[in-house]
All heavy atoms as TSV, in Angstrom:
chain	resi	resn	atom	element	x	y	z
A	1	MET	N	N	92.139	33.998	118.538
A	1	MET	CA	C	91.865	35.344	119.058
A	1	MET	C	C	93.049	35.835	119.890
A	1	MET	O	O	93.642	35.068	120.502
A	1	MET	CB	C	90.609	35.323	119.920
A	1	MET	CG	C	90.142	36.702	120.248
A	1	MET	SD	S	88.418	36.847	120.827
A	1	MET	CE	C	88.037	35.502	121.763
A	2	LYS	N	N	93.455	37.084	119.610
A	2	LYS	CA	C	94.650	37.701	120.333
A	2	LYS	C	C	94.317	37.790	121.805
A	2	LYS	O	O	93.158	38.163	122.197
A	2	LYS	CB	C	94.971	39.057	119.720
A	2	LYS	CG	C	95.537	38.984	118.358
A	2	LYS	CD	C	95.957	40.351	117.924
A	2	LYS	CE	C	96.480	40.249	116.550
A	2	LYS	NZ	N	96.916	41.605	116.026
A	3	GLN	N	N	95.330	37.622	122.613
A	3	GLN	CA	C	95.168	37.762	124.023
A	3	GLN	C	C	95.455	39.227	124.503
A	3	GLN	O	O	96.267	39.887	123.906
A	3	GLN	CB	C	96.164	36.843	124.785
A	3	GLN	CG	C	95.949	35.414	124.480
A	3	GLN	CD	C	94.635	34.872	125.108
A	3	GLN	OE1	O	94.214	35.264	126.128
A	3	GLN	NE2	N	93.937	34.034	124.298
A	4	ASP	N	N	94.783	39.685	125.584
A	4	ASP	CA	C	95.038	40.933	126.256
A	4	ASP	C	C	94.763	42.126	125.390
A	4	ASP	O	O	95.371	43.229	125.530
A	4	ASP	CB	C	96.463	40.998	126.800
A	4	ASP	CG	C	96.732	39.889	127.753
A	4	ASP	OD1	O	95.784	39.508	128.561
A	4	ASP	OD2	O	97.882	39.391	127.750
A	5	ILE	N	N	93.871	42.063	124.411
A	5	ILE	CA	C	93.523	43.224	123.609
A	5	ILE	C	C	92.066	43.668	123.841
A	5	ILE	O	O	91.679	44.773	123.394
A	5	ILE	CB	C	93.680	42.987	122.114
A	5	ILE	CG1	C	92.728	41.918	121.587
A	5	ILE	CG2	C	95.143	42.629	121.770
A	5	ILE	CD1	C	92.605	41.823	120.057
A	6	HIS	N	N	91.277	42.923	124.592
A	6	HIS	CA	C	89.933	43.253	124.781
A	6	HIS	C	C	89.676	44.008	126.042
A	6	HIS	O	O	90.430	43.742	127.098
A	6	HIS	CB	C	89.061	41.977	124.795
A	6	HIS	CG	C	89.107	41.194	123.567
A	6	HIS	ND1	N	88.549	41.636	122.395
A	6	HIS	CD2	C	89.808	40.116	123.238
A	6	HIS	CE1	C	88.818	40.795	121.409
A	6	HIS	NE2	N	89.604	39.805	121.903
A	7	PRO	N	N	88.846	44.979	126.171
A	7	PRO	CA	C	88.543	45.715	127.437
A	7	PRO	C	C	88.005	44.813	128.509
A	7	PRO	O	O	87.369	43.757	128.174
A	7	PRO	CB	C	87.616	46.796	126.957
A	7	PRO	CG	C	86.956	46.354	125.785
A	7	PRO	CD	C	87.890	45.401	125.101
A	8	ASP	N	N	88.156	45.246	129.700
A	8	ASP	CA	C	87.575	44.514	130.873
A	8	ASP	C	C	86.110	44.616	130.839
A	8	ASP	O	O	85.512	45.671	130.670
A	8	ASP	CB	C	88.206	45.069	132.173
A	8	ASP	CG	C	87.619	44.347	133.399
A	8	ASP	OD1	O	87.496	43.191	133.361
A	8	ASP	OD2	O	87.445	45.037	134.406
A	9	TYR	N	N	85.436	43.456	130.993
A	9	TYR	CA	C	83.997	43.356	131.011
A	9	TYR	C	C	83.545	43.068	132.413
A	9	TYR	O	O	83.850	42.022	132.958
A	9	TYR	CB	C	83.545	42.298	130.008
A	9	TYR	CG	C	82.152	42.234	129.639
A	9	TYR	CD1	C	81.535	43.340	129.027
A	9	TYR	CD2	C	81.335	41.118	129.843
A	9	TYR	CE1	C	80.187	43.234	128.681
A	9	TYR	CE2	C	80.057	41.018	129.448
A	9	TYR	CZ	C	79.498	42.074	128.880
A	9	TYR	OH	O	78.107	42.048	128.521
A	10	HIS	N	N	82.814	43.977	133.040
A	10	HIS	CA	C	82.532	43.755	134.532
A	10	HIS	C	C	81.081	44.325	134.832
A	10	HIS	O	O	80.426	44.850	133.996
A	10	HIS	CB	C	83.548	44.578	135.330
A	10	HIS	CG	C	83.725	45.987	134.768
A	10	HIS	ND1	N	84.672	46.276	133.874
A	10	HIS	CD2	C	83.036	47.100	135.071
A	10	HIS	CE1	C	84.541	47.667	133.577
A	10	HIS	NE2	N	83.557	48.176	134.295
A	11	ASP	N	N	80.676	44.112	136.110
A	11	ASP	CA	C	79.356	44.517	136.535
A	11	ASP	C	C	79.344	45.963	136.951
A	11	ASP	O	O	80.284	46.437	137.574
A	11	ASP	CB	C	78.896	43.670	137.730
A	11	ASP	CG	C	78.540	42.194	137.388
A	11	ASP	OD1	O	78.254	41.965	136.205
A	11	ASP	OD2	O	78.673	41.385	138.264
A	12	ILE	N	N	78.269	46.694	136.513
A	12	ILE	CA	C	78.074	48.072	136.959
A	12	ILE	C	C	76.581	48.191	137.316
A	12	ILE	O	O	75.794	47.382	136.958
A	12	ILE	CB	C	78.463	49.074	135.889
A	12	ILE	CG1	C	77.510	48.998	134.627
A	12	ILE	CG2	C	79.862	49.061	135.465
A	12	ILE	CD1	C	77.576	50.164	133.677
A	13	THR	N	N	76.309	49.317	138.025
A	13	THR	CA	C	74.862	49.594	138.415
A	13	THR	C	C	74.423	50.794	137.585
A	13	THR	O	O	75.182	51.747	137.533
A	13	THR	CB	C	74.795	49.920	139.892
A	13	THR	OG1	O	75.333	48.803	140.702
A	13	THR	CG2	C	73.368	50.157	140.369
A	14	VAL	N	N	73.225	50.675	137.013
A	14	VAL	CA	C	72.657	51.806	136.231
A	14	VAL	C	C	71.455	52.289	136.976
A	14	VAL	O	O	70.614	51.579	137.413
A	14	VAL	CB	C	72.295	51.181	134.819
A	14	VAL	CG1	C	71.586	52.389	134.101
A	14	VAL	CG2	C	73.392	50.623	134.080
A	15	ILE	N	N	71.461	53.702	137.164
A	15	ILE	CA	C	70.353	54.345	137.778
A	15	ILE	C	C	69.576	55.076	136.744
A	15	ILE	O	O	70.099	55.952	136.062
A	15	ILE	CB	C	70.864	55.304	138.884
A	15	ILE	CG1	C	71.636	54.595	139.949
A	15	ILE	CG2	C	69.644	56.051	139.563
A	15	ILE	CD1	C	72.169	55.457	141.002
A	16	MET	N	N	68.319	54.751	136.638
A	16	MET	CA	C	67.350	55.320	135.644
A	16	MET	C	C	66.952	56.688	136.099
A	16	MET	O	O	67.165	57.118	137.278
A	16	MET	CB	C	66.143	54.455	135.379
A	16	MET	CG	C	66.482	53.031	134.992
A	16	MET	SD	S	67.112	52.874	133.395
A	16	MET	CE	C	65.626	52.677	132.492
A	17	THR	N	N	66.371	57.528	135.250
A	17	THR	CA	C	65.901	58.841	135.616
A	17	THR	C	C	64.787	58.885	136.745
A	17	THR	O	O	64.740	59.848	137.401
A	17	THR	CB	C	65.241	59.564	134.373
A	17	THR	OG1	O	64.199	58.806	133.845
A	17	THR	CG2	C	66.395	59.879	133.347
A	18	ASP	N	N	64.037	57.744	136.894
A	18	ASP	CA	C	63.072	57.730	137.927
A	18	ASP	C	C	63.541	57.197	139.257
A	18	ASP	O	O	62.793	56.978	140.203
A	18	ASP	CB	C	61.793	56.918	137.456
A	18	ASP	CG	C	62.138	55.470	137.339
A	18	ASP	OD1	O	63.310	55.074	137.267
A	18	ASP	OD2	O	61.174	54.692	137.182
A	19	GLY	N	N	64.892	56.911	139.274
A	19	GLY	CA	C	65.484	56.374	140.504
A	19	GLY	C	C	65.638	54.849	140.563
A	19	GLY	O	O	66.304	54.317	141.471
A	20	SER	N	N	64.959	54.122	139.687
A	20	SER	CA	C	65.084	52.666	139.718
A	20	SER	C	C	66.440	52.234	139.222
A	20	SER	O	O	67.079	52.960	138.517
A	20	SER	CB	C	64.024	52.030	138.797
A	20	SER	OG	O	64.176	52.458	137.494
A	21	THR	N	N	66.954	51.102	139.741
A	21	THR	CA	C	68.301	50.731	139.415
A	21	THR	C	C	68.330	49.262	138.831
A	21	THR	O	O	67.364	48.480	139.098
A	21	THR	CB	C	69.183	50.737	140.594
A	21	THR	OG1	O	68.679	49.803	141.639
A	21	THR	CG2	C	69.310	52.084	141.186
A	22	PHE	N	N	69.364	48.984	138.166
A	22	PHE	CA	C	69.573	47.503	137.718
A	22	PHE	C	C	71.055	47.340	137.529
A	22	PHE	O	O	71.792	48.255	137.323
A	22	PHE	CB	C	68.740	47.152	136.457
A	22	PHE	CG	C	69.133	47.904	135.228
A	22	PHE	CD1	C	70.116	47.347	134.336
A	22	PHE	CD2	C	68.564	49.179	134.895
A	22	PHE	CE1	C	70.456	48.038	133.223
A	22	PHE	CE2	C	68.954	49.855	133.811
A	22	PHE	CZ	C	69.884	49.259	132.914
A	23	THR	N	N	71.505	46.069	137.580
A	23	THR	CA	C	72.850	45.726	137.403
A	23	THR	C	C	73.019	45.109	136.023
A	23	THR	O	O	72.184	44.225	135.666
A	23	THR	CB	C	73.313	44.740	138.469
A	23	THR	OG1	O	73.132	45.359	139.724
A	23	THR	CG2	C	74.820	44.484	138.400
A	24	THR	N	N	74.071	45.477	135.314
A	24	THR	CA	C	74.387	44.947	133.990
A	24	THR	C	C	75.885	44.808	133.859
A	24	THR	O	O	76.583	45.255	134.688
A	24	THR	CB	C	73.779	45.815	132.891
A	24	THR	OG1	O	74.000	45.129	131.646
A	24	THR	CG2	C	74.449	47.160	132.833
A	25	ARG	N	N	76.298	44.172	132.851
A	25	ARG	CA	C	77.666	44.053	132.528
A	25	ARG	C	C	78.087	45.031	131.388
A	25	ARG	O	O	77.326	45.239	130.462
A	25	ARG	CB	C	78.061	42.643	132.130
A	25	ARG	CG	C	77.850	41.656	133.412
A	25	ARG	CD	C	78.188	40.257	133.055
A	25	ARG	NE	N	79.478	40.056	132.505
A	25	ARG	CZ	C	80.653	39.940	133.157
A	25	ARG	NH1	N	80.725	40.140	134.473
A	25	ARG	NH2	N	81.749	39.650	132.513
A	26	SER	N	N	79.261	45.672	131.584
A	26	SER	CA	C	79.691	46.701	130.628
A	26	SER	C	C	81.221	46.862	130.634
A	26	SER	O	O	81.908	46.337	131.533
A	26	SER	CB	C	79.006	48.021	130.940
A	26	SER	OG	O	79.486	49.071	130.194
A	27	THR	N	N	81.729	47.481	129.608
A	27	THR	CA	C	83.113	47.913	129.567
A	27	THR	C	C	83.331	49.248	130.048
A	27	THR	O	O	84.473	49.766	130.248
A	27	THR	CB	C	83.672	47.815	128.087
A	27	THR	OG1	O	82.923	48.706	127.338
A	27	THR	CG2	C	83.617	46.413	127.607
A	28	TRP	N	N	82.192	49.994	130.408
A	28	TRP	CA	C	82.235	51.349	130.895
A	28	TRP	C	C	82.742	51.406	132.393
A	28	TRP	O	O	82.310	50.613	133.211
A	28	TRP	CB	C	80.866	51.995	130.848
A	28	TRP	CG	C	80.809	53.395	131.374
A	28	TRP	CD1	C	81.084	54.458	130.710
A	28	TRP	CD2	C	80.465	53.811	132.687
A	28	TRP	NE1	N	80.887	55.608	131.392
A	28	TRP	CE2	C	80.532	55.207	132.653
A	28	TRP	CE3	C	80.116	53.175	133.847
A	28	TRP	CZ2	C	80.307	55.996	133.871
A	28	TRP	CZ3	C	79.886	53.928	134.951
A	28	TRP	CH2	C	79.982	55.317	134.991
A	29	GLY	N	N	83.608	52.321	132.713
A	29	GLY	CA	C	84.035	52.482	134.101
A	29	GLY	C	C	84.853	51.409	134.661
A	29	GLY	O	O	85.467	50.612	133.942
A	30	LYS	N	N	84.712	51.253	136.019
A	30	LYS	CA	C	85.450	50.281	136.696
A	30	LYS	C	C	84.447	49.329	137.417
A	30	LYS	O	O	83.254	49.738	137.587
A	30	LYS	CB	C	86.345	50.874	137.833
A	30	LYS	CG	C	87.429	51.775	137.273
A	30	LYS	CD	C	88.271	52.369	138.367
A	30	LYS	CE	C	89.456	53.181	137.981
A	30	LYS	NZ	N	89.018	54.483	137.351
A	31	PRO	N	N	84.863	48.158	137.809
A	31	PRO	CA	C	83.896	47.193	138.459
A	31	PRO	C	C	83.268	47.922	139.681
A	31	PRO	O	O	83.950	48.545	140.493
A	31	PRO	CB	C	84.811	46.066	138.871
A	31	PRO	CG	C	85.978	46.076	137.950
A	31	PRO	CD	C	86.202	47.537	137.640
A	32	GLY	N	N	81.963	47.782	139.693
A	32	GLY	CA	C	81.171	48.358	140.787
A	32	GLY	C	C	80.747	49.853	140.640
A	32	GLY	O	O	80.099	50.387	141.469
A	33	ASP	N	N	81.151	50.479	139.534
A	33	ASP	CA	C	80.813	51.878	139.288
A	33	ASP	C	C	79.285	52.004	139.054
A	33	ASP	O	O	78.583	51.036	138.778
A	33	ASP	CB	C	81.524	52.438	138.063
A	33	ASP	CG	C	82.917	52.958	138.424
A	33	ASP	OD1	O	83.310	52.959	139.591
A	33	ASP	OD2	O	83.601	53.359	137.457
A	34	THR	N	N	78.828	53.227	139.208
A	34	THR	CA	C	77.366	53.574	139.037
A	34	THR	C	C	77.284	54.495	137.865
A	34	THR	O	O	77.911	55.571	137.865
A	34	THR	CB	C	76.806	54.233	140.286
A	34	THR	OG1	O	76.959	53.307	141.414
A	34	THR	CG2	C	75.307	54.540	140.137
A	35	LEU	N	N	76.361	54.138	136.950
A	35	LEU	CA	C	76.103	55.010	135.795
A	35	LEU	C	C	74.756	55.574	135.991
A	35	LEU	O	O	73.742	54.934	136.072
A	35	LEU	CB	C	76.126	54.130	134.458
A	35	LEU	CG	C	75.740	54.914	133.184
A	35	LEU	CD1	C	76.674	55.966	132.872
A	35	LEU	CD2	C	75.696	53.811	132.006
A	36	ARG	N	N	74.711	57.012	136.044
A	36	ARG	CA	C	73.406	57.655	136.294
A	36	ARG	C	C	72.989	58.278	134.900
A	36	ARG	O	O	73.727	59.005	134.295
A	36	ARG	CB	C	73.574	58.768	137.274
A	36	ARG	CG	C	72.358	59.508	137.657
A	36	ARG	CD	C	72.522	60.509	138.805
A	36	ARG	NE	N	72.917	59.836	140.040
A	36	ARG	CZ	C	72.108	59.372	140.879
A	36	ARG	NH1	N	70.845	59.382	140.682
A	36	ARG	NH2	N	72.520	58.797	142.036
A	37	LEU	N	N	71.763	57.756	134.467
A	37	LEU	CA	C	71.243	58.234	133.127
A	37	LEU	C	C	70.508	59.593	133.240
A	37	LEU	O	O	69.828	59.827	134.203
A	37	LEU	CB	C	70.324	57.199	132.636
A	37	LEU	CG	C	70.891	55.797	132.326
A	37	LEU	CD1	C	69.792	54.927	131.819
A	37	LEU	CD2	C	72.089	55.858	131.422
A	38	ASP	N	N	70.768	60.454	132.288
A	38	ASP	CA	C	70.050	61.659	132.101
A	38	ASP	C	C	68.772	61.534	131.303
A	38	ASP	O	O	67.785	62.169	131.557
A	38	ASP	CB	C	70.927	62.775	131.453
A	38	ASP	CG	C	72.076	63.211	132.231
A	38	ASP	OD1	O	71.965	63.102	133.548
A	38	ASP	OD2	O	73.139	63.584	131.703
A	39	ILE	N	N	68.852	60.647	130.284
A	39	ILE	CA	C	67.639	60.331	129.479
A	39	ILE	C	C	67.604	58.780	129.309
A	39	ILE	O	O	68.544	58.172	129.072
A	39	ILE	CB	C	67.841	60.971	128.122
A	39	ILE	CG1	C	67.808	62.475	128.139
A	39	ILE	CG2	C	66.785	60.527	127.146
A	39	ILE	CD1	C	68.045	63.247	126.913
A	40	ASP	N	N	66.389	58.264	129.451
A	40	ASP	CA	C	66.155	56.893	129.199
A	40	ASP	C	C	64.817	56.644	128.621
A	40	ASP	O	O	64.155	57.655	128.254
A	40	ASP	CB	C	66.391	56.104	130.484
A	40	ASP	CG	C	65.365	56.408	131.591
A	40	ASP	OD1	O	64.391	57.068	131.263
A	40	ASP	OD2	O	65.619	56.116	132.754
A	41	SER	N	N	64.430	55.485	128.403
A	41	SER	CA	C	63.126	55.202	127.732
A	41	SER	C	C	61.911	55.683	128.473
A	41	SER	O	O	60.810	55.804	128.016
A	41	SER	CB	C	62.978	53.696	127.508
A	41	SER	OG	O	62.977	52.977	128.716
A	42	LYS	N	N	62.034	55.988	129.843
A	42	LYS	CA	C	60.964	56.467	130.600
A	42	LYS	C	C	60.802	57.963	130.500
A	42	LYS	O	O	59.831	58.578	130.944
A	42	LYS	CB	C	61.148	56.045	132.049
A	42	LYS	CG	C	61.098	54.579	132.269
A	42	LYS	CD	C	61.368	54.174	133.663
A	42	LYS	CE	C	61.446	52.719	133.788
A	42	LYS	NZ	N	61.822	52.296	135.100
A	43	SER	N	N	61.859	58.669	130.023
A	43	SER	CA	C	61.772	60.153	129.918
A	43	SER	C	C	61.996	60.682	128.517
A	43	SER	O	O	61.733	61.878	128.264
A	43	SER	CB	C	62.836	60.735	130.852
A	43	SER	OG	O	64.116	60.442	130.455
A	44	HIS	N	N	62.420	59.880	127.615
A	44	HIS	CA	C	62.691	60.302	126.244
A	44	HIS	C	C	61.374	60.487	125.453
A	44	HIS	O	O	60.551	59.640	125.434
A	44	HIS	CB	C	63.623	59.414	125.520
A	44	HIS	CG	C	64.206	60.014	124.272
A	44	HIS	ND1	N	63.616	60.008	123.036
A	44	HIS	CD2	C	65.460	60.571	124.086
A	44	HIS	CE1	C	64.302	60.678	122.174
A	44	HIS	NE2	N	65.458	60.974	122.728
A	45	PRO	N	N	61.206	61.651	124.671
A	45	PRO	CA	C	59.980	61.872	123.960
A	45	PRO	C	C	59.693	60.793	122.942
A	45	PRO	O	O	58.540	60.590	122.560
A	45	PRO	CB	C	60.198	63.189	123.304
A	45	PRO	CG	C	61.353	63.868	124.061
A	45	PRO	CD	C	62.142	62.798	124.654
A	46	ALA	N	N	60.734	60.120	122.396
A	46	ALA	CA	C	60.443	59.173	121.331
A	46	ALA	C	C	59.668	57.955	121.931
A	46	ALA	O	O	58.914	57.304	121.204
A	46	ALA	CB	C	61.792	58.629	120.778
A	47	TRP	N	N	59.781	57.633	123.183
A	47	TRP	CA	C	59.021	56.605	123.881
A	47	TRP	C	C	57.820	57.069	124.573
A	47	TRP	O	O	56.844	56.365	124.718
A	47	TRP	CB	C	59.972	55.831	124.756
A	47	TRP	CG	C	60.948	55.002	124.040
A	47	TRP	CD1	C	60.678	53.686	123.487
A	47	TRP	CD2	C	62.282	55.249	123.803
A	47	TRP	NE1	N	61.844	53.215	122.934
A	47	TRP	CE2	C	62.834	54.169	123.086
A	47	TRP	CE3	C	63.111	56.313	124.086
A	47	TRP	CZ2	C	64.185	54.123	122.697
A	47	TRP	CZ3	C	64.436	56.295	123.701
A	47	TRP	CH2	C	64.945	55.201	122.992
A	48	THR	N	N	57.886	58.267	125.159
A	48	THR	CA	C	56.703	58.721	125.975
A	48	THR	C	C	55.691	59.439	125.184
A	48	THR	O	O	54.553	59.527	125.625
A	48	THR	CB	C	57.266	59.666	127.108
A	48	THR	OG1	O	57.874	60.806	126.424
A	48	THR	CG2	C	58.268	58.975	127.969
A	49	GLY	N	N	56.073	60.076	124.058
A	49	GLY	CA	C	55.122	60.838	123.296
A	49	GLY	C	C	54.921	62.198	123.817
A	49	GLY	O	O	54.138	63.003	123.226
A	50	VAL	N	N	55.556	62.564	124.896
A	50	VAL	CA	C	55.426	63.898	125.539
A	50	VAL	C	C	56.715	64.646	125.208
A	50	VAL	O	O	57.811	64.191	125.557
A	50	VAL	CB	C	55.233	63.816	127.033
A	50	VAL	CG1	C	55.199	65.180	127.716
A	50	VAL	CG2	C	54.041	62.972	127.340
A	51	GLN	N	N	56.577	65.783	124.617
A	51	GLN	CA	C	57.741	66.556	124.194
A	51	GLN	C	C	57.907	67.754	125.162
A	51	GLN	O	O	56.931	68.530	125.308
A	51	GLN	CB	C	57.616	67.063	122.760
A	51	GLN	CG	C	58.945	67.605	122.221
A	51	GLN	CD	C	59.098	67.269	120.816
A	51	GLN	OE1	O	58.127	66.957	120.104
A	51	GLN	NE2	N	60.267	67.383	120.276
A	52	LYS	N	N	59.096	67.918	125.747
A	52	LYS	CA	C	59.345	69.007	126.634
A	52	LYS	C	C	60.451	69.890	125.903
A	52	LYS	O	O	61.512	69.367	125.555
A	52	LYS	CB	C	59.874	68.501	127.939
A	52	LYS	CG	C	60.128	69.545	128.980
A	52	LYS	CD	C	60.342	68.958	130.328
A	52	LYS	CE	C	61.465	68.011	130.458
A	52	LYS	NZ	N	61.869	67.661	131.781
A	53	LEU	N	N	60.135	71.135	125.700
A	53	LEU	CA	C	61.033	72.036	125.036
A	53	LEU	C	C	62.107	72.624	126.058
A	53	LEU	O	O	61.728	73.204	127.042
A	53	LEU	CB	C	60.266	73.170	124.437
A	53	LEU	CG	C	60.894	73.855	123.260
A	53	LEU	CD1	C	61.370	72.891	122.163
A	53	LEU	CD2	C	59.863	74.815	122.700
A	54	LEU	N	N	63.364	72.346	125.845
A	54	LEU	CA	C	64.402	72.784	126.742
A	54	LEU	C	C	65.266	73.792	125.994
A	54	LEU	O	O	65.882	73.498	124.967
A	54	LEU	CB	C	65.249	71.572	127.069
A	54	LEU	CG	C	66.086	71.627	128.255
A	54	LEU	CD1	C	65.232	71.812	129.578
A	54	LEU	CD2	C	66.952	70.356	128.422
A	55	ASP	N	N	65.150	74.991	126.467
A	55	ASP	CA	C	65.930	76.134	125.744
A	55	ASP	C	C	67.263	76.311	126.462
A	55	ASP	O	O	67.320	76.811	127.524
A	55	ASP	CB	C	65.053	77.429	125.823
A	55	ASP	CG	C	65.689	78.472	125.021
A	55	ASP	OD1	O	66.700	78.233	124.312
A	55	ASP	OD2	O	65.258	79.619	125.082
A	56	THR	N	N	68.286	75.867	125.837
A	56	THR	CA	C	69.617	76.027	126.383
A	56	THR	C	C	70.319	77.128	125.711
A	56	THR	O	O	70.575	77.199	124.462
A	56	THR	CB	C	70.450	74.662	126.130
A	56	THR	OG1	O	70.516	74.418	124.783
A	56	THR	CG2	C	69.844	73.501	126.943
A	57	GLY	N	N	70.661	78.102	126.487
A	57	GLY	CA	C	71.374	79.237	126.016
A	57	GLY	C	C	70.583	80.209	125.056
A	57	GLY	O	O	71.146	80.912	124.360
A	58	GLY	N	N	69.333	80.181	125.188
A	58	GLY	CA	C	68.410	81.099	124.424
A	58	GLY	C	C	68.402	80.806	122.931
A	58	GLY	O	O	68.097	81.712	122.120
A	59	GLN	N	N	68.695	79.614	122.605
A	59	GLN	CA	C	68.683	79.209	121.204
A	59	GLN	C	C	67.336	79.375	120.499
A	59	GLN	O	O	67.187	79.820	119.331
A	59	GLN	CB	C	69.210	77.781	120.954
A	59	GLN	CG	C	70.664	77.602	121.294
A	59	GLN	CD	C	71.563	78.439	120.391
A	59	GLN	OE1	O	71.354	78.411	119.199
A	59	GLN	NE2	N	72.497	79.115	120.974
A	60	ILE	N	N	66.295	79.040	121.249
A	60	ILE	CA	C	64.928	79.186	120.695
A	60	ILE	C	C	64.579	80.680	120.508
A	60	ILE	O	O	63.957	81.057	119.480
A	60	ILE	CB	C	63.970	78.407	121.580
A	60	ILE	CG1	C	64.159	76.931	121.569
A	60	ILE	CG2	C	62.478	78.752	121.129
A	60	ILE	CD1	C	63.354	76.172	122.564
A	61	ALA	N	N	64.872	81.482	121.475
A	61	ALA	CA	C	64.656	82.905	121.398
A	61	ALA	C	C	65.384	83.544	120.203
A	61	ALA	O	O	64.900	84.347	119.452
A	61	ALA	CB	C	64.977	83.641	122.726
A	62	LYS	N	N	66.671	83.103	120.022
A	62	LYS	CA	C	67.484	83.477	118.966
A	62	LYS	C	C	66.923	83.146	117.537
A	62	LYS	O	O	66.877	83.994	116.696
A	62	LYS	CB	C	68.884	82.965	119.109
A	62	LYS	CG	C	69.865	83.365	118.085
A	62	LYS	CD	C	71.195	82.727	118.388
A	62	LYS	CE	C	72.267	83.103	117.299
A	62	LYS	NZ	N	73.549	82.383	117.557
A	63	PHE	N	N	66.436	81.905	117.489
A	63	PHE	CA	C	65.786	81.454	116.251
A	63	PHE	C	C	64.511	82.237	115.976
A	63	PHE	O	O	64.309	82.677	114.862
A	63	PHE	CB	C	65.426	79.911	116.402
A	63	PHE	CG	C	64.729	79.383	115.216
A	63	PHE	CD1	C	65.469	78.951	114.088
A	63	PHE	CD2	C	63.346	79.325	115.138
A	63	PHE	CE1	C	64.855	78.399	113.017
A	63	PHE	CE2	C	62.698	78.776	114.088
A	63	PHE	CZ	C	63.432	78.315	113.056
A	64	ASN	N	N	63.652	82.410	117.007
A	64	ASN	CA	C	62.353	83.192	116.845
A	64	ASN	C	C	62.717	84.589	116.365
A	64	ASN	O	O	61.966	85.198	115.554
A	64	ASN	CB	C	61.586	83.102	118.072
A	64	ASN	CG	C	60.981	81.738	118.278
A	64	ASN	OD1	O	60.818	80.970	117.305
A	64	ASN	ND2	N	60.602	81.481	119.539
A	65	LYS	N	N	63.710	85.228	116.962
A	65	LYS	CA	C	64.092	86.590	116.620
A	65	LYS	C	C	64.523	86.697	115.163
A	65	LYS	O	O	64.169	87.579	114.415
A	65	LYS	CB	C	65.147	87.116	117.566
A	65	LYS	CG	C	65.567	88.538	117.318
A	65	LYS	CD	C	66.614	88.954	118.300
A	65	LYS	CE	C	67.186	90.362	117.971
A	65	LYS	NZ	N	68.348	90.721	118.747
A	66	ARG	N	N	65.340	85.767	114.772
A	66	ARG	CA	C	65.998	85.739	113.452
A	66	ARG	C	C	64.925	85.574	112.378
A	66	ARG	O	O	64.912	86.172	111.257
A	66	ARG	CB	C	67.050	84.706	113.321
A	66	ARG	CG	C	67.672	84.597	111.894
A	66	ARG	CD	C	68.724	83.618	111.814
A	66	ARG	NE	N	69.890	84.041	112.603
A	66	ARG	CZ	C	70.875	83.240	112.905
A	66	ARG	NH1	N	70.902	81.996	112.457
A	66	ARG	NH2	N	71.904	83.715	113.584
A	67	TYR	N	N	63.904	84.640	112.639
A	67	TYR	CA	C	62.978	84.241	111.591
A	67	TYR	C	C	61.612	84.821	111.873
A	67	TYR	O	O	60.578	84.335	111.362
A	67	TYR	CB	C	62.946	82.728	111.470
A	67	TYR	CG	C	64.236	82.226	110.956
A	67	TYR	CD1	C	65.087	81.585	111.751
A	67	TYR	CD2	C	64.629	82.397	109.603
A	67	TYR	CE1	C	66.407	81.152	111.323
A	67	TYR	CE2	C	65.894	81.989	109.146
A	67	TYR	CZ	C	66.712	81.313	109.974
A	67	TYR	OH	O	67.884	80.879	109.503
A	68	ALA	N	N	61.517	85.800	112.751
A	68	ALA	CA	C	60.228	86.442	112.991
A	68	ALA	C	C	59.679	87.065	111.762
A	68	ALA	O	O	60.371	87.840	111.065
A	68	ALA	CB	C	60.270	87.503	114.120
A	69	GLY	N	N	58.472	86.693	111.361
A	69	GLY	CA	C	57.888	87.306	110.190
A	69	GLY	C	C	58.324	86.625	108.859
A	69	GLY	O	O	57.835	87.019	107.813
A	70	PHE	N	N	59.182	85.720	108.856
A	70	PHE	CA	C	59.611	85.023	107.692
A	70	PHE	C	C	58.492	84.223	107.083
A	70	PHE	O	O	57.854	83.370	107.715
A	70	PHE	CB	C	60.769	84.092	108.049
A	70	PHE	CG	C	61.275	83.244	106.803
A	70	PHE	CD1	C	62.092	83.983	105.839
A	70	PHE	CD2	C	60.953	81.992	106.584
A	70	PHE	CE1	C	62.556	83.301	104.722
A	70	PHE	CE2	C	61.471	81.338	105.477
A	70	PHE	CZ	C	62.272	81.964	104.535
A	71	GLY	N	N	58.163	84.496	105.875
A	71	GLY	CA	C	57.094	83.743	105.120
A	71	GLY	C	C	55.682	84.233	105.432
A	71	GLY	O	O	54.749	83.678	104.969
A	72	LEU	N	N	55.540	85.221	106.281
A	72	LEU	CA	C	54.246	85.811	106.654
A	72	LEU	C	C	53.980	87.008	105.726
A	72	LEU	O	O	54.814	87.985	105.653
A	72	LEU	CB	C	54.248	86.206	108.100
A	72	LEU	CG	C	54.380	85.070	109.079
A	72	LEU	CD1	C	54.385	85.736	110.466
A	72	LEU	CD2	C	53.286	84.083	108.989
A	73	LYS	N	N	52.817	86.992	105.084
A	73	LYS	CA	C	52.508	88.067	104.223
A	73	LYS	C	C	51.486	89.012	104.965
A	73	LYS	O	O	50.537	88.489	105.534
A	73	LYS	CB	C	51.847	87.603	102.923
A	73	LYS	CG	C	52.815	86.821	102.078
A	73	LYS	CD	C	52.194	86.438	100.792
A	73	LYS	CE	C	53.225	85.627	100.064
A	73	LYS	NZ	N	52.723	85.172	98.735
A	74	GLN	N	N	51.842	90.258	105.075
A	74	GLN	CA	C	51.012	91.144	105.841
A	74	GLN	C	C	50.057	91.897	104.957
A	74	GLN	O	O	50.221	92.268	103.905
A	74	GLN	CB	C	51.926	92.215	106.485
A	74	GLN	CG	C	52.871	91.568	107.502
A	74	GLN	CD	C	52.246	91.239	108.739
A	74	GLN	OE1	O	51.276	91.785	109.221
A	74	GLN	NE2	N	52.768	90.160	109.337
């Protein structure tokens, strides 16, 4: 194996969306850094079964306006 080509593998702290923390080893950041998660298994719809619709920049309104009445027979 070649020497000095692998990234540094060190301990970091991960903060979940509910505030709980754990320590793991990673190549992310610097030793002792904190990684704060925006989405994890406690908040992601794939694991919770609860879907929350987040409209960023009016994309849903834009979609509804564009396709209003599409496929509807009056």
